[in-house]
N, C-alpha and C positions, 0 to 999 in steps of 0.2 A: 086650154085660154091662147096658147102664142096662135093654132092656128086659125083664129074668132077676129083678130085685132087688124084695121086695117092697117095696111104697110105703104112707105111714101120711099119708093125703090126706083122714082124719074128723074133725069137730070142727070147721071151719068157718064150721059159721052154726049151733052151737049156738045153743041162745037162753035155755039155762035157770040160776036162778043157787040152788045146795048152798050151804046155811048154813056151809060150811067148805071147803077144797080136798078134793077127789077123785080121791082113789087110782086111776092110770089105767097103765099096762100096759107104758108107751114113754119113756124120754126125750126130752124135744129138746132137741137139743144148742146149738141159737138161744137157745132160753133155758130156761138150768138152773143152781139155785144148790143148792151142798152144805156142805157142813164142811167141814173141808180133809182127814179123816178116812177122805171117802171116797177121797182118791187113795193116802192109803196101803192102803182095801181093795180099791181096782178099778185098780189103773191101769192109766195108755193097757195096751194089747199094743200088748208089741215087734214083737213080726208079721206085725202092719199096721198100715205110717205110714206112709200113704198113702191108708186108708183113706176112704171120704166114704159113699162106694151104699154102707147099711147101717151105718154106724157108729153111729147112734143104737141097732137091734136089738141090736147084738151086745152097749155097754154095758149096752143094761135087761138083759137076756142076765147079762151078769156083774153088774151088779148089782141083781140077783132074790137068785141061787143067792149073792151077797154075804151077805145079809141088810140088804137098803137099799129098801125102796120107796118110792116115785114115787108126783107128787104132779103135778095141777095147780090150774093158781091157781081160782078164784069162778067168774072174770071174764075173759073176751079184754082182756087190758093188750097187746099189742103184737102187731103182726102187722110179717113181708119181703115180697116179691114175688122168690122165686127164681127166675128167668131167664135166662143169659146164655145159652143156646141161641137163644134164643127174640128176642131184644137185639142175635147175632150176634156176640155178647165169646163167647171160651175159658174153658172149664170146665178148675175144680182138677185135676180130672183130665187132661187134656189141655195142659195145661202144664208137668209132673212132668217131662216129658221132655228138657224145657225144659233144664233146670234140672240133667241130669249129665249132656247134651249127647247125648239118644240124639235 
């Protein structure tokens, strides 16, 4: 399944410094701030409780169609390396079954 999901891997080498935050198409779930009203307008999807790969695209689409604009900061403020598979660690979706005894 993982190899069939659209990946958002651009911007890590972006060197520009626009004068204000830039409007972008996708929410970065690891660096996401909004007013509490966002959760009223765009609640978490109850039909996708364990979605991890693709959650940002789905959330972005639902936010955009609910009238929310998405912006990125002017500078890269933080980053993280998400590589549990390469480090021999289980991924989130690989451990969900253990919670339910599957």
